[in-house]
C-alpha positions as CSV (number, residue, x, y, z in Angstrom):
1,X,-10.8,0.7,25.9
2,X,-13.3,-0.2,23.3
3,X,-14.1,2.4,20.7
4,X,-17.2,1.9,18.6
5,X,-18.9,3.7,15.7
6,X,-22.6,3.5,15.7
7,X,-26.0,4.8,14.5
8,X,-28.5,6.3,16.9
9,X,-31.6,8.1,15.7
10,X,-30.3,8.1,12.2
11,X,-27.1,9.8,13.1
12,X,-23.5,8.5,13.2
13,X,-21.6,8.7,16.5
14,X,-18.5,7.4,18.2
15,X,-18.5,6.0,21.7
16,X,-16.7,4.0,24.4
17,X,-18.2,0.6,25.1
18,X,-18.3,-0.6,28.7
19,X,-20.4,-3.7,29.7
20,X,-23.8,-3.0,28.2
21,X,-23.5,0.7,27.8
22,X,-21.9,3.1,25.4
23,X,-20.7,6.6,26.3
24,X,-20.8,9.1,23.4
25,X,-17.6,10.8,22.3
26,X,-17.4,14.5,21.3
27,X,-15.8,13.8,17.9
28,X,-14.0,11.3,15.7
29,X,-11.3,10.0,18.2
30,X,-8.8,9.4,15.3
31,X,-8.6,13.1,14.7
32,X,-9.8,14.8,17.9
33,X,-8.7,12.3,20.6
34,X,-10.9,10.3,23.0
35,X,-13.1,13.0,24.6
36,X,-16.1,11.4,26.4
37,X,-19.3,13.3,26.9
38,X,-21.8,12.8,29.7
39,X,-24.4,11.1,27.5
40,X,-24.7,7.3,27.9
41,X,-26.9,4.9,25.9
42,X,-27.7,1.2,26.2
43,X,-25.7,-0.8,23.7
44,X,-28.9,-2.6,22.7
45,X,-30.4,0.7,21.6
46,X,-27.8,1.5,19.0
47,X,-26.7,-0.1,15.7
48,X,-22.9,-0.8,15.5
49,X,-21.3,-0.1,12.1
50,X,-17.7,-0.5,11.0
51,X,-15.6,1.0,13.8
52,X,-13.4,2.7,11.2
53,X,-14.0,3.9,7.7
54,X,-10.5,4.1,6.1
55,X,-10.0,7.5,4.5
56,X,-7.0,6.2,2.5
57,X,-6.5,2.4,2.3
58,X,-6.7,-1.1,3.6
59,X,-3.5,-3.1,3.2
60,X,-3.7,-6.9,3.3
61,X,-0.9,-9.3,4.1
62,X,-1.1,-12.6,2.3
63,X,0.2,-16.0,3.4
64,X,1.4,-14.7,6.8
65,X,0.7,-18.1,8.5
66,X,2.7,-21.1,7.3
67,X,-0.1,-23.6,7.6
68,X,-2.5,-21.4,5.6
69,X,0.0,-21.0,2.8
70,X,0.5,-24.7,2.7
71,X,-3.2,-25.6,2.7
72,X,-3.5,-23.6,-0.5
73,X,-0.4,-25.0,-2.0
74,X,1.6,-21.8,-1.9
75,X,5.2,-21.2,-1.0
76,X,6.1,-19.5,2.3
77,X,7.0,-15.8,1.7
78,X,10.4,-14.5,2.7
79,X,9.1,-11.0,2.9
80,X,5.6,-9.7,3.6
81,X,3.3,-10.2,0.6
82,X,1.1,-7.1,0.3
83,X,-2.2,-6.3,-1.5
84,X,-4.8,-3.5,-1.3
85,X,-8.5,-3.4,-0.6
86,X,-10.4,-0.2,-1.4
87,X,-12.3,1.5,1.3
88,X,-15.5,0.6,-0.6
89,X,-14.8,-3.0,0.5
90,X,-15.4,-2.2,4.2
91,X,-18.7,-3.1,5.9
92,X,-19.6,-3.4,9.6
93,X,-20.7,-6.1,12.0
94,X,-23.9,-8.0,11.0
95,X,-24.1,-6.3,7.6
96,X,-24.9,-8.7,4.8
97,X,-22.4,-8.9,2.0
98,X,-23.8,-9.1,-1.6
99,X,-21.5,-11.4,-3.6
100,X,-20.7,-10.4,-7.2
101,X,-22.1,-12.6,-10.0
102,X,-18.6,-13.2,-11.4
103,X,-17.5,-15.5,-8.6
104,X,-18.8,-18.9,-7.4
105,X,-16.3,-19.6,-4.6
106,X,-15.9,-17.1,-1.8
107,X,-13.8,-17.9,1.2
108,X,-13.8,-16.5,4.7
109,X,-10.5,-15.4,6.5
110,X,-10.5,-14.4,10.1
111,X,-7.8,-11.8,10.7
112,X,-6.4,-9.4,13.3
113,X,-6.8,-5.9,11.9
114,X,-4.5,-3.0,12.9
115,X,-5.9,0.5,12.9
116,X,-3.4,3.3,12.4
117,X,-3.7,6.4,14.6
118,X,-1.3,8.9,13.2
119,X,0.7,9.8,10.0
120,X,3.5,7.3,9.8
121,X,6.5,6.9,7.5
122,X,9.6,4.7,7.9
123,X,8.6,3.7,11.4
124,X,11.3,1.8,13.4
125,X,10.1,-1.5,14.8
126,X,10.6,-0.3,18.4
127,X,8.3,2.7,17.8
128,X,5.4,1.0,16.0
129,X,3.3,1.1,19.2
130,X,3.3,4.9,18.8
131,X,1.4,4.9,15.5
132,X,-1.2,2.2,16.3
133,X,-4.6,3.5,17.5
134,X,-5.9,0.0,18.2
135,X,-7.1,-3.3,16.8
136,X,-10.3,-4.8,15.5
137,X,-11.5,-8.1,13.9
138,X,-11.4,-8.5,10.2
139,X,-12.8,-11.0,7.7
140,X,-10.8,-10.9,4.4
141,X,-13.5,-12.3,2.1
142,X,-11.8,-13.7,-1.0
143,X,-13.1,-14.8,-4.4
144,X,-10.9,-17.8,-4.5
145,X,-11.7,-18.9,-8.1
146,X,-10.9,-15.4,-9.3
147,X,-7.7,-15.3,-7.3
148,X,-6.5,-18.5,-8.9
149,X,-7.4,-17.3,-12.4
150,X,-5.8,-13.8,-12.3
151,X,-2.2,-12.8,-11.7
152,X,-3.1,-10.0,-9.3
153,X,-5.7,-10.0,-6.5
154,X,-7.6,-6.7,-7.0
155,X,-11.0,-8.2,-7.9
156,X,-10.6,-11.3,-5.8
157,X,-9.8,-9.4,-2.6
158,X,-11.3,-5.9,-3.2
159,X,-14.9,-6.3,-4.3
160,X,-17.6,-4.4,-2.5
161,X,-18.2,-5.8,1.0
162,X,-15.1,-8.0,1.0
163,X,-13.7,-6.4,4.2
164,X,-16.0,-6.7,7.2
165,X,-14.6,-5.0,10.3
166,X,-15.8,-4.8,13.9
167,X,-17.4,-4.9,16.3
168,X,-15.2,-2.1,17.8
169,X,-11.6,-1.0,18.2
170,X,-9.7,-2.3,21.2
171,X,-7.0,0.3,22.1
172,X,-5.3,-1.7,24.9
173,X,-4.1,-5.0,23.6
174,X,-1.0,-7.1,23.1
175,X,-1.2,-8.4,19.5
176,X,1.5,-11.0,19.9
177,X,-0.4,-13.8,21.6
178,X,-4.1,-13.7,20.7
179,X,-6.3,-16.6,19.8
180,X,-8.1,-16.2,16.4
181,X,-11.1,-18.4,15.6
182,X,-13.8,-18.6,13.0
183,X,-17.1,-20.5,12.9
184,X,-19.5,-21.2,9.9
185,X,-23.0,-21.8,11.1
186,X,-21.6,-22.7,14.5
187,X,-19.0,-25.1,13.3
188,X,-15.4,-24.3,14.3
189,X,-13.3,-23.8,11.1
190,X,-10.2,-21.8,12.2
191,X,-8.3,-21.9,15.5
192,X,-4.9,-20.2,15.6
193,X,-2.7,-17.8,17.6
194,X,-1.0,-14.7,16.4
195,X,2.3,-16.0,17.9
196,X,2.4,-18.3,14.9
197,X,2.3,-15.5,12.3
198,X,5.4,-15.4,10.1
199,X,5.8,-11.6,10.4
200,X,4.5,-10.0,13.7
201,X,2.5,-6.8,13.9
202,X,5.5,-4.6,14.6
203,X,7.5,-6.0,11.6
204,X,4.5,-5.6,9.3
205,X,3.8,-2.0,10.2
206,X,7.5,-1.0,10.0
207,X,7.9,-2.8,6.6
208,X,4.7,-1.4,5.1
209,X,5.5,2.2,6.2
210,X,8.8,2.0,4.3
211,X,6.7,1.9,1.1
212,X,3.5,3.7,1.9
213,X,2.8,6.7,4.1
214,X,0.2,5.4,6.6
215,X,-2.6,7.8,7.5
216,X,-5.0,7.9,10.5
217,X,-7.7,5.3,9.9
218,X,-5.7,3.1,7.6
219,X,-6.2,-0.6,8.3
220,X,-3.7,-3.4,8.0
221,X,-5.1,-7.0,7.8
222,X,-2.3,-9.3,9.1
223,X,-3.2,-12.6,7.6
224,X,-5.3,-15.7,8.5
225,X,-4.6,-19.1,10.2
226,X,-5.3,-22.4,8.4
227,X,-8.9,-23.6,8.0
228,X,-10.3,-21.2,5.4
229,X,-13.0,-22.5,3.2
230,X,-16.0,-21.6,1.0
231,X,-19.0,-19.9,2.5
232,X,-22.4,-20.7,0.9
233,X,-25.3,-18.2,0.5
234,X,-27.1,-17.6,3.7
235,X,-24.4,-19.0,6.0
236,X,-23.1,-17.0,8.9
237,X,-19.4,-16.6,9.5
238,X,-18.3,-15.6,13.0
239,X,-14.7,-14.3,13.5
240,X,-13.5,-14.0,17.0
241,X,-10.2,-12.6,18.4
242,X,-9.3,-13.0,22.1
243,X,-10.1,-9.9,24.0
244,X,-11.9,-8.2,21.2
245,X,-15.3,-9.9,20.6
246,X,-16.9,-11.4,17.6
247,X,-17.6,-10.1,14.1
248,X,-20.6,-11.8,12.3
249,X,-21.1,-11.7,8.5
250,X,-23.8,-13.3,6.3
251,X,-23.3,-13.5,2.5
252,X,-26.1,-13.2,-0.1
253,X,-26.7,-13.0,-3.8
254,X,-28.7,-10.1,-5.3
255,X,-32.2,-11.1,-6.2
256,X,-32.7,-11.3,-10.0
257,X,-36.0,-10.0,-11.4
C-alpha cells in the first residue's frame, strides 16, 4: 500500500495511492491507523509533499556500502556509523533545495529510507518488522567540502533541505533485495542493490534502537551505493528504488540582490 501526504485546496491530507487516484484517509495514519474515507481524487489534481514529517529525528547511516566507502577513500566500518539530520532538513518530491552559501560542493546520495511506525526501544532483530511502518526514497544531500573540513557532519548533512523524501511510503515491501538508482539530468550515476549493504535494515533498526528510543515518524536513511557526485545548480537528481517510484530534486542558489 502506498501512503502519500499531499496538499489539496490549500489543506494537508493523507491518502492511499492506487494507479492514478488517491483515496483520502481520515487522519494521520502513523497515529490513527490507515482509515480510508469515501473521497477519491485524481493524483494529477493534488501536490505531493514529504510523505512523513519526522516529529523527532532523522538518523543517517554512513558508509554502509563498501564500494561507496572506498570511492571516498574511507575505511569500511565494523559497526554502523550514525549521524543525525534535523527535521528541518526534510523536503518533499519536486521541491527545490536552496543551497547554503558556505558550500561549493554538494553531492547527491540515493538511499532507502525506513519510516518507524511505533515507539521502539531495544528491538530484537527478529521483531524489527513490527516497528516499521514502511519505506520511502531518500536523497542524503551532503556538503562534501564541509564534510571533509569538519570532524563531525552536522552542517554537511543537516542543512535545510538536505533530506528530500518521497514520493510516498510503501508499506508492503521486502527491503533486502531492492535496486537503487540515481540519475542526474537523465544520466545514470548510481546503480546498486540493498543486498550489498554492509548492515541490513533489520540490523540497523535493532542497533539504533539500543541507543535511541525510536518514535512514530522517525526516519532512518540506510546508506548509498557507489556513484555519488557533485550536483550543479539547476540540475535534476532523480532517485529511484524498485517498487517505490522516483524522487526528483532540483538544487538552486538564493538570488542575491
